[in-house]
C-alpha positions, 0 to 999 in steps of 0.5 A, a space after each residue: 196927502 198923509 195917511 193916519 196909521 195905527 199898528 195893532 200888535 206891537 211885537 217884533 213885526 209890529 215894531 218893523 211896520 211902525 218904523 216903516 210908517 215912521 220913515 214914510 213921508 205920507 204916513 203918520 202913526 196916530 195910535 198904537 194898540 196892544 192888549 199888553 198895556 205896558 207895551 202899548 204905552 211904551 211904543 205910543 210914547 216912542 212914536 208920539 201917539 195915542 195907546 189903546 188896549 183893544 181895537 174896539 176901544 180904538 174904534 170907539 174913540 173916533 180917532 181918524 184912521 186911514 190904514 191899520 197894520 194888524 201884526 198880531 200872532 198866536 198859534 201858527 203865527 196866525 190865530 190872532 189875526 181874525 178878530 181885530 181884522 173883522 172889527 177894522 173892516 166892519 168899521 170901514 178901515 183899510 187893513 194890512 195884515 200879517 201872514 198867514 191870513 189865518 191858520 183857520 181857513 174858514 176865518 181867512 174866507 170870512 175876512 176876504 168876504 167881509 172886505 169884498 162886501 164892504 168894498 174896503 182894501 185889505 192886503 197881507 204882508 206877502 212881501 217876498 213878491 215886493 222886490 225889484 228883482 221879483 217885479 222884473 222876473 214877473 215882467 219876463 213872464 207877462 211879456 212872454 220872454 220865458 215863453 209858455 210856462 212849463 214848471 216852477 221849482 221853489 225852495 224856502 227854508 230856515 232854521 226854526 226850532 220852535 215846536 208847536 202844532 204839527 203844521 206850524 211849519 206849513 201854515 206859518 212859513 209857506 204862505 210866502 212860498 205859495 204866494 211867490 209860486 202863484 205870483 209867477 205861475 197862477 193858480 194851483 189845481 192839484 197837490 201831492 204832499 210828503 212830509 217828515 219830522 226832522 231829527 228830535 222834532 215833534 212837528 212836520 218840519 220838512 216837506 216836498 209838495 208836488 204842484 199842478 197848475 190850472 194852466 198846465 204847468 207843473 212844479 214843486 216846493 221844498 220847504 224846511 224848518 231844519 235848514 241852517 242860515 248859511 244855505 240861503 233863504 229861498 230859491 225860485 226857478 221858473 222854466 218856459 219854452 223860451 228860457 228860464 230864470 232863477 231868483 235867489 233869496 227874494 231880491 239878491 240875484 236874478 239870472 235869465 238863461 235863454 233856452 237856445 243860447 249860452 249867454 246869460 243875463 244877471 242882476 245883483 241887488 236890483 234897485 239897491 235892495 240888498 237883503 230880505 229885511 228891506 222887503 217890509 218897506 217896499 211892501 208897506 210903501 206899496 200899499 200906502 201908495 195904492 191907497 193914496 192913489 185910490 186903487 179899488 179894493 179888488 185890485 190891491 196887490 198882495 191882497 187878502 184874496 191872494 193870501 187866502 189862495 196861498 192858504 188853501 194850497 197849504 190846507 190841500 197839502 195837509 189833506 194830501 199827506 193825511 190821506 195819501 192822495 192827490 188833492 184838488 185845491 178847489 175841494 178846499 175852496 168849497 170846504 171853506 165856504 164857497 169858490 173865491 
């Protein structure tokens, strides 16, 4: 079985998606769509497919599409996802969107609801969880090797000098952070957030966010757009009653530390995955495999629902900082149109 694929938005990230589809033996790129005609034409020529300049035009053409990657961008890297995603879902076409699901929480809610109503698989590129190291760590949590979850400490930071909206750092970077946090520890109940502007910055480029989970665990996130590349991209530590693990840079190193012993268990580059860019392939290939296997729309891994949950935590953190209060995440869910 070969899936007919299109890419909407053929910038840097869209080009990465296209390369993965080109290399996957079960996908064929049949269309490129971009509002910039020259970009669409150039990419279509490169991949030997048809060029379109709007999603409406592509759908109207009647070309068979089994999967579309929506790699648009916009304000806070998320304002241009809504319209093409809604058009595709209304046409019954499965979508793999880029993060954030949207920088507008109400739009995110509508996309998830439409996918649910039409029973269409809708996933988001939450690629940090799609690594052999993360999957092994998740197995330790599920099988009880960690024990009862006590806490999670998460750090994600990069050097991004871009100045846009006040919340660019939160909404653009930390969908990944909070998806990883939810992947290991479940839904967040309450948040308390602190922010600061880095030297010479106009945006809130640094944050510390306290977390309380529905299962009683606690944790925090340290995030920054002011950190150098030599510091490493991320670090995730999950602590339980029987032991803890530390996952470094999404895929590079995983170590288990038992609570009652000095013996540790370490893995480097599990499955041959050596760097973060490789996670695009593992994430996209996973969704392709799920579609081929006929996984039900409500069992998609790294779904639009997961992305919305992460975005709701971000909005709760923003509200916490603005009001100087501890904020219930469910209040953000209610504001966005109903509990998911």
